SEDREN-617456 format. One record per residue (C-alpha): residue in one letter; x, y, z. Coordinates in steps of 0.1 Angstrom, whole numbers. Example, Ala and Ser with C-alpha at 12.3 -4.5 7.8 and 13.67 -1.06 7.14 Angstrom:
# SEDREN-617456
+---+-------+-------+-------+
| r |    xx |    yy |    zz |
+---+-------+-------+-------+
| A |   123 |   -45 |    78 |
| S |   137 |   -11 |    71 |
+---+-------+-------+-------+
# end
This chain:
# SEDREN-617456
+---+-------+-------+-------+
| r |    xx |    yy |    zz |
+---+-------+-------+-------+
| M |    85 |  1509 |  1772 |
| A |    73 |  1525 |  1741 |
| A |    65 |  1505 |  1709 |
| W |    77 |  1517 |  1680 |
| D |    75 |  1498 |  1642 |
| L |   103 |  1481 |  1628 |
| S |   105 |  1475 |  1588 |
| V |   130 |  1440 |  1576 |
| T |   130 |  1429 |  1544 |
| V |   123 |  1390 |  1542 |
| E |   143 |  1375 |  1515 |
| D |   118 |  1348 |  1509 |
| L |    92 |  1363 |  1501 |
| G |   113 |  1375 |  1470 |
| L |   130 |  1405 |  1455 |
| D |   100 |  1431 |  1449 |
| A |    82 |  1415 |  1483 |
| P |    76 |  1453 |  1502 |
| P |    95 |  1448 |  1542 |
| V |    72 |  1431 |  1563 |
| T |    66 |  1458 |  1595 |
| I |    63 |  1448 |  1633 |
| S |    58 |  1468 |  1658 |
| V |    84 |  1464 |  1692 |
| A |    99 |  1479 |  1718 |
| S |   133 |  1488 |  1727 |
| D |   137 |  1457 |  1753 |
| L |   125 |  1431 |  1724 |
| H |   155 |  1404 |  1722 |
| I |   164 |  1395 |  1686 |
| G |   148 |  1361 |  1691 |
| G |   113 |  1381 |  1701 |
| V |   118 |  1395 |  1663 |
| I |   123 |  1363 |  1645 |
| L |    93 |  1352 |  1664 |
| K |    72 |  1381 |  1655 |
| L |    86 |  1382 |  1620 |
| V |    77 |  1344 |  1611 |
| E |    46 |  1346 |  1624 |
| K |    33 |  1379 |  1606 |
| T |    47 |  1363 |  1572 |
| Q |    26 |  1332 |  1577 |
| I |    53 |  1306 |  1559 |
| K |    52 |  1274 |  1573 |
| Q |    89 |  1262 |  1567 |
| D |   123 |  1255 |  1586 |
| W |   131 |  1287 |  1593 |
| S |   163 |  1280 |  1619 |
| D |   193 |  1285 |  1596 |
| H |   178 |  1322 |  1590 |
| A |   190 |  1354 |  1608 |
| L |   186 |  1391 |  1607 |
| W |   214 |  1414 |  1585 |
| W |   220 |  1446 |  1597 |
| E |   226 |  1465 |  1560 |
| Q |   243 |  1498 |  1573 |
| K |   262 |  1484 |  1597 |
| Q |   276 |  1455 |  1580 |
| R |   269 |  1428 |  1606 |
| W |   248 |  1398 |  1615 |
| L |   225 |  1402 |  1643 |
| L |   239 |  1363 |  1656 |
| R |   229 |  1371 |  1693 |
| T |   194 |  1363 |  1700 |
| A |   194 |  1366 |  1736 |
| W |   203 |  1410 |  1733 |
| T |   180 |  1435 |  1727 |
| L |   172 |  1460 |  1701 |
| E |   183 |  1487 |  1723 |
| K |   220 |  1469 |  1733 |
| Y |   225 |  1463 |  1694 |
| G |   217 |  1506 |  1689 |
| I |   188 |  1493 |  1667 |
| H |   162 |  1520 |  1659 |
| A |   136 |  1528 |  1637 |
| D |   155 |  1538 |  1608 |
| A |   179 |  1502 |  1606 |
| K |   176 |  1489 |  1572 |
| L |   176 |  1448 |  1584 |
| V |   173 |  1417 |  1561 |
| F |   159 |  1383 |  1571 |
| M |   176 |  1363 |  1550 |
| P |   191 |  1323 |  1557 |
| Q |   226 |  1320 |  1570 |
| H |   237 |  1294 |  1541 |
| K |   238 |  1303 |  1507 |
| P |   248 |  1287 |  1472 |
| L |   284 |  1297 |  1461 |
| R |   302 |  1288 |  1432 |
| L |   336 |  1271 |  1444 |
| G |   366 |  1271 |  1416 |
| L |   394 |  1240 |  1429 |
| P |   428 |  1240 |  1421 |
| N |   421 |  1215 |  1392 |
| G |   398 |  1234 |  1374 |
| I |   367 |  1222 |  1387 |
| T |   340 |  1243 |  1394 |
| L |   315 |  1233 |  1424 |
| R |   279 |  1248 |  1436 |
| L |   278 |  1240 |  1470 |
| R |   263 |  1259 |  1501 |
| V |   284 |  1277 |  1525 |
| C |   281 |  1299 |  1554 |
| F |   279 |  1336 |  1553 |
| S |   275 |  1345 |  1583 |
| N |   303 |  1328 |  1601 |
| P |   344 |  1344 |  1599 |
| V |   356 |  1331 |  1563 |
| F |   380 |  1307 |  1584 |
| Q |   350 |  1287 |  1598 |
| T |   335 |  1287 |  1563 |
| V |   366 |  1271 |  1551 |
| M |   364 |  1244 |  1578 |
| G |   333 |  1236 |  1565 |
| I |   339 |  1234 |  1528 |
| C |   371 |  1212 |  1537 |
| R |   353 |  1190 |  1559 |
| M |   321 |  1184 |  1529 |
| L |   353 |  1175 |  1505 |
| N |   369 |  1157 |  1526 |
| I |   404 |  1181 |  1530 |
| R |   423 |  1177 |  1563 |
| H |   443 |  1207 |  1578 |
| P |   420 |  1233 |  1566 |
| E |   443 |  1264 |  1580 |
| E |   467 |  1259 |  1551 |
| L |   437 |  1271 |  1527 |
| S |   415 |  1301 |  1522 |
| L |   393 |  1315 |  1494 |
| L |   405 |  1336 |  1468 |
| R |   382 |  1368 |  1450 |
| P |   391 |  1365 |  1412 |
| I |   390 |  1391 |  1387 |
| E |   358 |  1386 |  1364 |
| E |   379 |  1376 |  1329 |
| K |   356 |  1396 |  1304 |
| K |   346 |  1369 |  1280 |
| K |   347 |  1371 |  1241 |
| K |   314 |  1367 |  1225 |
| K |   329 |  1331 |  1205 |
| D |   339 |  1318 |  1241 |
| K |   304 |  1325 |  1258 |
| N |   291 |  1287 |  1250 |
| L |   319 |  1275 |  1265 |
| A |   309 |  1286 |  1298 |
| P |   326 |  1258 |  1326 |
| E |   304 |  1229 |  1336 |
| I |   293 |  1231 |  1372 |
| Y |   289 |  1200 |  1396 |
| D |   261 |  1205 |  1417 |
| L |   264 |  1197 |  1460 |
| T |   243 |  1221 |  1472 |
| E |   217 |  1191 |  1480 |
| V |   247 |  1176 |  1505 |
| P |   234 |  1182 |  1538 |
| L |   258 |  1203 |  1560 |
| S |   273 |  1186 |  1588 |
| S |   277 |  1208 |  1626 |
| G |   305 |  1203 |  1646 |
| T |   343 |  1203 |  1643 |
| L |   354 |  1166 |  1637 |
| S |   381 |  1170 |  1611 |
| R |   372 |  1138 |  1597 |
| P |   337 |  1131 |  1584 |
| C |   326 |  1094 |  1582 |
| L |   341 |  1077 |  1554 |
| Y |   328 |  1050 |  1535 |
| N |   343 |  1030 |  1505 |
| G |   372 |  1056 |  1513 |
| M |   353 |  1084 |  1505 |
| P |   327 |  1105 |  1530 |
| A |   293 |  1091 |  1529 |
| H |   273 |  1119 |  1515 |
| F |   295 |  1112 |  1480 |
| A |   285 |  1074 |  1486 |
| D |   250 |  1082 |  1476 |
| S |   247 |  1081 |  1442 |
| P |   272 |  1071 |  1409 |
| E |   273 |  1108 |  1400 |
| M |   281 |  1118 |  1433 |
| E |   313 |  1093 |  1432 |
| A |   318 |  1103 |  1398 |
| I |   322 |  1139 |  1412 |
| Y |   342 |  1127 |  1438 |
| K |   368 |  1110 |  1419 |
| M |   372 |  1145 |  1400 |
| L |   382 |  1159 |  1429 |
| S |   407 |  1129 |  1441 |
| V |   420 |  1123 |  1407 |
| S |   441 |  1141 |  1387 |
| Q |   432 |  1157 |  1357 |
| P |   447 |  1152 |  1320 |
| P |   474 |  1177 |  1310 |
| P |   457 |  1208 |  1294 |
| A |   456 |  1216 |  1266 |
| P |   483 |  1244 |  1252 |
| E |   463 |  1265 |  1242 |
| V |   445 |  1269 |  1276 |
| I |   483 |  1272 |  1292 |
| A |   492 |  1300 |  1269 |
| K |   458 |  1322 |  1273 |
| Q |   461 |  1324 |  1307 |
| Y |   479 |  1353 |  1325 |
| R |   516 |  1345 |  1335 |
| P |   545 |  1371 |  1353 |
| A |   572 |  1383 |  1337 |
| S |   589 |  1398 |  1364 |
| V |   590 |  1396 |  1404 |
| V |   568 |  1427 |  1402 |
| D |   542 |  1413 |  1384 |
| K |   542 |  1386 |  1408 |
| A |   539 |  1411 |  1433 |
| H |   507 |  1425 |  1414 |
| I |   487 |  1388 |  1412 |
| N |   481 |  1400 |  1449 |
| G |   462 |  1428 |  1437 |
| R |   448 |  1410 |  1410 |
| Y |   432 |  1383 |  1430 |
| V |   426 |  1390 |  1464 |
| W |   427 |  1364 |  1495 |
| L |   397 |  1372 |  1519 |
| D |   400 |  1381 |  1551 |
| S |   399 |  1355 |  1571 |
| S |   382 |  1370 |  1605 |
| R |   358 |  1386 |  1586 |
| C |   323 |  1370 |  1573 |
| L |   314 |  1367 |  1533 |
| L |   289 |  1395 |  1534 |
| Q |   304 |  1419 |  1551 |
| Q |   334 |  1414 |  1519 |
| G |   308 |  1421 |  1489 |
| I |   304 |  1386 |  1489 |
| Q |   267 |  1379 |  1476 |
| E |   248 |  1345 |  1467 |
| S |   263 |  1322 |  1435 |
| D |   295 |  1344 |  1432 |
| K |   323 |  1327 |  1424 |
| L |   354 |  1319 |  1447 |
| W |   383 |  1300 |  1443 |
| L |   396 |  1273 |  1470 |
| R |   435 |  1276 |  1474 |
| F |   459 |  1266 |  1496 |
| K |   475 |  1298 |  1509 |
| Y |   498 |  1283 |  1536 |
| Y |   527 |  1265 |  1520 |
| A |   534 |  1248 |  1551 |
| T |   515 |  1211 |  1543 |
| Y |   517 |  1192 |  1574 |
| D |   505 |  1154 |  1580 |
| M |   499 |  1146 |  1546 |
| D |   488 |  1108 |  1545 |
| S |   480 |  1091 |  1512 |
| K |   456 |  1073 |  1530 |
| Y |   430 |  1101 |  1541 |
| D |   443 |  1130 |  1521 |
| A |   431 |  1118 |  1488 |
| V |   415 |  1153 |  1481 |
| R |   439 |  1173 |  1496 |
| L |   471 |  1158 |  1480 |
| T |   454 |  1158 |  1443 |
| Q |   444 |  1194 |  1443 |
| L |   483 |  1204 |  1462 |
| Y |   493 |  1186 |  1431 |
| E |   471 |  1206 |  1406 |
| Q |   480 |  1239 |  1425 |
| A |   521 |  1232 |  1426 |
| R |   514 |  1221 |  1386 |
| W |   500 |  1251 |  1374 |
| A |   522 |  1276 |  1395 |
| I |   551 |  1256 |  1370 |
| L |   530 |  1255 |  1343 |
| L |   526 |  1292 |  1344 |
| E |   558 |  1305 |  1358 |
| D |   543 |  1317 |  1389 |
| I |   576 |  1294 |  1404 |
| D |   608 |  1296 |  1388 |
| C |   628 |  1267 |  1380 |
| T |   658 |  1253 |  1357 |
| E |   656 |  1237 |  1323 |
| E |   662 |  1199 |  1339 |
| E |   639 |  1207 |  1363 |
| M |   611 |  1216 |  1339 |
| M |   620 |  1183 |  1316 |
| L |   614 |  1166 |  1351 |
| F |   584 |  1182 |  1358 |
| G |   569 |  1175 |  1324 |
| A |   575 |  1136 |  1323 |
| L |   562 |  1131 |  1362 |
| Q |   531 |  1149 |  1349 |
| Y |   532 |  1126 |  1317 |
| H |   529 |  1096 |  1340 |
| I |   507 |  1105 |  1368 |
| S |   480 |  1111 |  1340 |
| K |   491 |  1078 |  1329 |
| V |   491 |  1059 |  1355 |
| A |   458 |  1077 |  1370 |
| Q |   435 |  1068 |  1337 |
| S |   443 |  1032 |  1341 |
| E |   448 |  1028 |  1382 |
| P |   418 |  1025 |  1396 |
| Q |   417 |  1038 |  1427 |
| I |   417 |  1017 |  1456 |
| M |   391 |  1024 |  1484 |
| S |   393 |  1009 |  1520 |
| N |   361 |   994 |  1523 |
| N |   369 |   981 |  1560 |
| P |   364 |  1007 |  1586 |
| A |   374 |   986 |  1611 |
| M |   408 |   982 |  1597 |
| D |   408 |  1021 |  1593 |
| D |   401 |  1024 |  1630 |
| L |   429 |   996 |  1636 |
| D |   457 |  1013 |  1612 |
| S |   450 |  1047 |  1630 |
| A |   452 |  1034 |  1662 |
| L |   487 |  1017 |  1657 |
| Q |   501 |  1050 |  1638 |
| S |   501 |  1069 |  1674 |
| L |   509 |  1036 |  1693 |
| E |   539 |  1044 |  1671 |
| V |   540 |  1078 |  1674 |
| K |   539 |  1072 |  1715 |
| M |   566 |  1047 |  1713 |
| E |   589 |  1068 |  1694 |
| G |   587 |  1098 |  1722 |
| E |   593 |  1071 |  1751 |
| G |   620 |  1046 |  1737 |
| S |   655 |  1066 |  1739 |
| S |   680 |  1043 |  1752 |
| A |   713 |  1057 |  1769 |
| S |   737 |  1047 |  1734 |
| D |   708 |  1071 |  1718 |
| L |   717 |  1100 |  1741 |
| L |   751 |  1096 |  1738 |
| E |   753 |  1093 |  1701 |
| N |   729 |  1129 |  1700 |
| M |   755 |  1145 |  1724 |
| T |   783 |  1141 |  1704 |
| A |   772 |  1153 |  1667 |
| P |   790 |  1135 |  1639 |
| E |   810 |  1161 |  1617 |
| L |   815 |  1160 |  1577 |
| T |   848 |  1170 |  1568 |
| D |   865 |  1169 |  1532 |
| Y |   880 |  1191 |  1500 |
| L |   858 |  1214 |  1484 |
| K |   859 |  1246 |  1465 |
| I |   842 |  1277 |  1474 |
| F |   836 |  1311 |  1455 |
| R |   823 |  1347 |  1463 |
| P |   808 |  1364 |  1433 |
| K |   801 |  1395 |  1449 |
| R |   839 |  1404 |  1458 |
| L |   858 |  1426 |  1427 |
| T |   879 |  1394 |  1417 |
| L |   879 |  1375 |  1388 |
| K |   895 |  1349 |  1404 |
| G |   874 |  1313 |  1401 |
| Y |   868 |  1287 |  1423 |
| K |   895 |  1277 |  1451 |
| Q |   899 |  1246 |  1469 |
| Y |   897 |  1247 |  1511 |
| W |   895 |  1217 |  1535 |
| F |   860 |  1222 |  1550 |
| K |   850 |  1215 |  1587 |
| F |   809 |  1209 |  1593 |
| Q |   804 |  1211 |  1630 |
| D |   771 |  1215 |  1650 |
| T |   756 |  1247 |  1626 |
| S |   787 |  1258 |  1611 |
| I |   807 |  1254 |  1581 |
| S |   846 |  1258 |  1586 |
| Y |   874 |  1264 |  1560 |
| F |   913 |  1259 |  1563 |
| K |   943 |  1261 |  1539 |
| S |   946 |  1222 |  1541 |
| K |   938 |  1193 |  1559 |
| E |   967 |  1197 |  1583 |
| E |   963 |  1227 |  1590 |
| S |   923 |  1220 |  1603 |
| I |   938 |  1219 |  1642 |
| G |   942 |  1253 |  1639 |
| E |   919 |  1285 |  1635 |
| P |   901 |  1285 |  1602 |
| I |   901 |  1312 |  1577 |
| Q |   865 |  1320 |  1580 |
| M |   835 |  1302 |  1603 |
| I |   802 |  1305 |  1582 |
| N |   767 |  1299 |  1606 |
| L |   745 |  1283 |  1588 |
| K |   714 |  1293 |  1608 |
| G |   692 |  1319 |  1588 |
| C |   707 |  1313 |  1557 |
| E |   690 |  1306 |  1523 |
| V |   703 |  1272 |  1506 |
| A |   696 |  1265 |  1471 |
| P |   711 |  1241 |  1445 |
| D |   727 |  1248 |  1414 |
| V |   726 |  1214 |  1399 |
| N |   731 |  1202 |  1361 |
| V |   735 |  1160 |  1366 |
| A |   744 |  1158 |  1327 |
| A |   773 |  1184 |  1330 |
| Q |   787 |  1171 |  1364 |
| K |   779 |  1207 |  1377 |
| F |   771 |  1204 |  1417 |
| L |   769 |  1234 |  1435 |
| I |   753 |  1246 |  1468 |
| R |   742 |  1282 |  1469 |
| L |   744 |  1302 |  1504 |
| L |   732 |  1336 |  1507 |
| I |   743 |  1345 |  1546 |
| P |   728 |  1373 |  1561 |
| A |   750 |  1404 |  1571 |
| P |   745 |  1437 |  1586 |
| E |   749 |  1454 |  1555 |
| G |   726 |  1424 |  1537 |
| M |   731 |  1391 |  1522 |
| N |   767 |  1375 |  1514 |
| E |   768 |  1352 |  1484 |
| V |   790 |  1322 |  1485 |
| Y |   788 |  1292 |  1463 |
| L |   805 |  1259 |  1474 |
| R |   810 |  1236 |  1441 |
| C |   809 |  1196 |  1452 |
| E |   831 |  1171 |  1431 |
| N |   802 |  1145 |  1431 |
| E |   772 |  1132 |  1440 |
| Q |   781 |  1114 |  1470 |
| Q |   796 |  1149 |  1482 |
| Y |   770 |  1169 |  1472 |
| A |   739 |  1151 |  1485 |
| Q |   762 |  1150 |  1518 |
| W |   771 |  1185 |  1522 |
| M |   737 |  1200 |  1508 |
| A |   714 |  1176 |  1534 |
| G |   736 |  1188 |  1564 |
| C |   733 |  1228 |  1546 |
| R |   695 |  1226 |  1547 |
| L |   694 |  1212 |  1581 |
| G |   722 |  1238 |  1593 |
| S |   698 |  1269 |  1582 |
| K |   670 |  1252 |  1599 |
| G |   694 |  1250 |  1636 |
| K |   695 |  1216 |  1630 |
| T |   730 |  1195 |  1636 |
| L |   739 |  1164 |  1617 |
| A |   728 |  1143 |  1645 |
| D |   695 |  1153 |  1636 |
| S |   673 |  1121 |  1627 |
| S |   659 |  1134 |  1593 |
| F |   699 |  1138 |  1582 |
| Q |   699 |  1107 |  1562 |
| S |   662 |  1110 |  1544 |
| E |   674 |  1142 |  1534 |
| I |   704 |  1126 |  1520 |
| Q |   684 |  1100 |  1502 |
| S |   659 |  1128 |  1490 |
| I |   686 |  1146 |  1476 |
| R |   702 |  1116 |  1456 |
| S |   666 |  1101 |  1442 |
| F |   663 |  1137 |  1432 |
| L |   696 |  1139 |  1410 |
| A |   694 |  1103 |  1401 |
| M |   659 |  1113 |  1382 |
| Q |   677 |  1136 |  1369 |
| K |   704 |  1112 |  1347 |
| T |   694 |  1101 |  1309 |
| N |   687 |  1069 |  1293 |
| S |   694 |  1083 |  1258 |
| S |   699 |  1048 |  1244 |
| S |   659 |  1034 |  1264 |
| S |   643 |  1068 |  1254 |
| S |   649 |  1068 |  1220 |
| A |   635 |  1034 |  1218 |
| N |   604 |  1046 |  1237 |
| A |   598 |  1079 |  1213 |
| S |   584 |  1062 |  1189 |
| E |   560 |  1040 |  1206 |
| E |   548 |  1073 |  1231 |
| S |   527 |  1101 |  1216 |
| I |   534 |  1126 |  1241 |
| N |   516 |  1164 |  1240 |
| T |   548 |  1181 |  1254 |
| H |   539 |  1215 |  1251 |
| S |   511 |  1203 |  1276 |
| L |   537 |  1195 |  1301 |
| V |   559 |  1223 |  1301 |
| S |   554 |  1261 |  1305 |
| P |   553 |  1281 |  1275 |
| R |   590 |  1297 |  1275 |
| Y |   595 |  1264 |  1262 |
| H |   569 |  1261 |  1233 |
| K |   591 |  1291 |  1220 |
| K |   626 |  1277 |  1225 |
| Y |   613 |  1242 |  1209 |
| K |   594 |  1221 |  1189 |
| P |   574 |  1189 |  1200 |
| K |   598 |  1163 |  1185 |
| Q |   630 |  1180 |  1206 |
| L |   611 |  1178 |  1239 |
| T |   595 |  1143 |  1238 |
| P |   629 |  1130 |  1240 |
| R |   639 |  1151 |  1267 |
| I |   606 |  1142 |  1287 |
| L |   607 |  1104 |  1274 |
| D |   644 |  1107 |  1292 |
| A |   630 |  1116 |  1324 |
| Y |   606 |  1090 |  1324 |
| Q |   624 |  1063 |  1323 |
| N |   639 |  1075 |  1357 |
| V |   599 |  1079 |  1375 |
| A |   582 |  1052 |  1357 |
| Q |   586 |  1028 |  1377 |
| L |   564 |  1049 |  1407 |
| S |   528 |  1046 |  1417 |
| L |   507 |  1072 |  1416 |
| T |   506 |  1082 |  1450 |
| D |   549 |  1082 |  1450 |
| A |   545 |  1101 |  1415 |
| L |   523 |  1130 |  1431 |
| M |   545 |  1132 |  1462 |
| R |   577 |  1134 |  1445 |
| F |   564 |  1163 |  1422 |
| L |   556 |  1178 |  1456 |
| Q |   593 |  1171 |  1469 |
| I |   609 |  1185 |  1441 |
| W |   584 |  1214 |  1437 |
| Q |   592 |  1223 |  1475 |
| A |   631 |  1223 |  1471 |
| L |   631 |  1248 |  1445 |
| P |   644 |  1280 |  1455 |
| D |   613 |  1305 |  1453 |
| F |   591 |  1278 |  1466 |
| G |   561 |  1294 |  1490 |
| L |   570 |  1334 |  1481 |
| A |   539 |  1353 |  1478 |
| Y |   553 |  1386 |  1467 |
| V |   538 |  1429 |  1479 |
| V |   554 |  1458 |  1466 |
| V |   558 |  1482 |  1498 |
| R |   576 |  1507 |  1507 |
| F |   601 |  1505 |  1539 |
| K |   600 |  1536 |  1560 |
| G |   630 |  1560 |  1551 |
| S |   632 |  1546 |  1516 |
| R |   624 |  1568 |  1486 |
| K |   618 |  1539 |  1462 |
| D |   595 |  1507 |  1463 |
| E |   606 |  1474 |  1467 |
| V |   591 |  1439 |  1469 |
| L |   585 |  1419 |  1502 |
| G |   586 |  1383 |  1494 |
| I |   566 |  1362 |  1525 |
| A |   577 |  1332 |  1525 |
| P |   569 |  1300 |  1552 |
| N |   597 |  1307 |  1576 |
| R |   610 |  1342 |  1564 |
| L |   605 |  1374 |  1553 |
| I |   623 |  1387 |  1520 |
| R |   633 |  1419 |  1509 |
| I |   643 |  1421 |  1471 |
| D |   654 |  1447 |  1452 |
| L |   627 |  1460 |  1424 |
| S |   654 |  1464 |  1397 |
| V |   677 |  1435 |  1398 |
| G |   653 |  1412 |  1413 |
| D |   682 |  1402 |  1439 |
| V |   676 |  1391 |  1477 |
| V |   689 |  1421 |  1497 |
| K |   682 |  1411 |  1530 |
| T |   657 |  1381 |  1551 |
| W |   644 |  1380 |  1584 |
| R |   631 |  1349 |  1600 |
| Y |   604 |  1344 |  1620 |
| N |   622 |  1323 |  1650 |
| N |   637 |  1363 |  1653 |
| M |   607 |  1379 |  1657 |
| K |   597 |  1395 |  1690 |
| Q |   568 |  1413 |  1682 |
| W |   552 |  1427 |  1652 |
| N |   522 |  1459 |  1652 |
| V |   500 |  1471 |  1620 |
| N |   495 |  1509 |  1627 |
| W |   458 |  1505 |  1607 |
| D |   452 |  1546 |  1604 |
| I |   486 |  1549 |  1586 |
| R |   480 |  1509 |  1567 |
| Q |   519 |  1509 |  1586 |
| M |   535 |  1474 |  1593 |
| A |   563 |  1476 |  1618 |
| I |   581 |  1441 |  1630 |
| E |   609 |  1442 |  1657 |
| F |   630 |  1412 |  1659 |
| E |   663 |  1400 |  1678 |
| G |   695 |  1420 |  1680 |
| N |   679 |  1454 |  1685 |
| V |   668 |  1451 |  1644 |
| N |   633 |  1470 |  1634 |
| I |   618 |  1478 |  1599 |
| A |   590 |  1495 |  1594 |
| F |   570 |  1493 |  1560 |
| S |   534 |  1502 |  1543 |
| C |   522 |  1481 |  1516 |
| V |   518 |  1489 |  1479 |
| T |   502 |  1465 |  1456 |
| A |   479 |  1449 |  1488 |
| D |   461 |  1455 |  1519 |
| C |   487 |  1452 |  1548 |
| K |   458 |  1429 |  1560 |
| I |   466 |  1402 |  1538 |
| V |   504 |  1410 |  1550 |
| H |   496 |  1407 |  1587 |
| E |   472 |  1377 |  1578 |
| F |   501 |  1354 |  1560 |
| I |   528 |  1363 |  1590 |
| G |   504 |  1355 |  1616 |
| G |   490 |  1325 |  1597 |
| Y |   526 |  1308 |  1596 |
| I |   535 |  1315 |  1627 |
| F |   500 |  1297 |  1639 |
| M |   509 |  1267 |  1611 |
| S |   547 |  1267 |  1628 |
| T |   528 |  1258 |  1670 |
| R |   507 |  1227 |  1656 |
| S |   520 |  1194 |  1664 |
| R |   512 |  1156 |  1661 |
| E |   492 |  1151 |  1694 |
| K |   468 |  1183 |  1685 |
| S |   464 |  1174 |  1652 |
| E |   432 |  1168 |  1656 |
| T |   417 |  1199 |  1672 |
| L |   420 |  1233 |  1653 |
| N |   431 |  1260 |  1678 |
| E |   408 |  1285 |  1666 |
| E |   410 |  1311 |  1692 |
| L |   449 |  1315 |  1683 |
| F |   446 |  1317 |  1648 |
| H |   426 |  1347 |  1651 |
| K |   447 |  1362 |  1676 |
| L |   479 |  1363 |  1653 |
| T |   456 |  1371 |  1620 |
| G |   429 |  1393 |  1634 |
| G |   443 |  1423 |  1634 |
| H |   436 |  1438 |  1664 |
| E |   462 |  1427 |  1690 |
| A |   498 |  1424 |  1684 |
| L |   515 |  1394 |  1694 |
+---+-------+-------+-------+
# end
């Protein structure tokens, strides 16, 4: 074959250096091109991390056995020879910025796996990278650049082990020096509460539409393309965040960094009002933050010193899982066959009906995943007035312990939209049982499910935290000095003075003061996860056949159609009823088919439809994980569900 000249820019020679020209033939493979380049530069160094980047086609030439002809490369191709791993500034949920070396040639999904392996964060599939908008810096802020902690010297581990080798409870590369240990402590211990002026400066969404526009302000990177293909350059700043709120297999022993960073992300979501909560819940969140900060600063972090004990613990844990799966006796099976039922007098109210009548009392029966109600206990043998199937319902609490108000709000799917129903319970005991039942029923589980009792217990402990102990708190108010405006969102800065907030936060603090650091973090996350709007990502869309824009809420288990003008839920579709979804990439439209011949189609207004497609596919992927397979990540399935080229 005829020889021809190929010009390649070698990054290591410097920006101003002219391209290196080598003589090649079309049948020369990429490995041969690299060899000729290295010989021509005459620089003796390790070139093993270098690869060729094709500027015009925006792709890496990583198949070294492929020829120039097979890639379609001619003399006019602009090629750059550069390292695949480069430094990047990475902002973490707790506000710390790291400088570390990451892979620019692999899909972002694999790059995130590498980052998480370095930082000792298990289940990297739950996280992704965000491109933040560049904030315009004021002159007076220029000297306040955040400190950057350098991890570029940390050797990059190859292999797909989900857990790095631990030494004194931390990855070995963090145990090298006191400076590195200090960085690991920053990652694994929660930060002190931020100053009120820092909270006030941050962007806060004022409505559902604002929340939808956040997806335009901070863009999630495409998991199936590499950093360079998405315009990310060396030393750019990205944010590492939890993207999928389907936290799985959280173990405080191995997940110190993961637990702390998830807490920090939840804390900022509450402080910046990304998620709505009641005033009582805000006081409880404030009290937990205060307690966590207090304990984190005073309690030394207990690191496990004995790797043999770690191995023994994990062996016992897997044995326990095995035993749980095997040992179901005949009596257990019989108990599961005869599911228990709940019966009691409750009050019901339907706000959507054009009536001024209040709550009416009926005899309620909870069986399987349905609630039926009758005029009285005596009439419960016959036909019910109505039977409500809870599978697929939205269940939300409306509770005020001080006012003895215990309401369960149900949104029931109907052909014309969502029907709203309120159930009123008389006391905590009744509320805990019925709320636990409703939550299980909405997931398609019966009262025989093993999680029923633990659900009741968690609801009770949450109610206990909201009780006030006025006598003890007033005594402590003088002793404790709290910067209350660091613990609650700016809405309450305007509503209350610090001296009004202090007794209320200390009141709630009495109920959590005995918790250990791990328990307090877990409790904070549990209450956050129980909020009605938990895990929702919002996008403005235009449904096919509609003349107005609406908001689509993407949750861990469902899609929600929201009316833009009033913010009400119009319709809910659950992923487990989804048959297939497709994307028409030419007109950027998504079409989804659900069971029962329900078809919806929409185009995205505030975000790329690839982001929505990846959210749906990602959440379906999260639901396929199981304990047995938790050590291995099915990367191929993730890309198949989120990649955008194939329908499910």
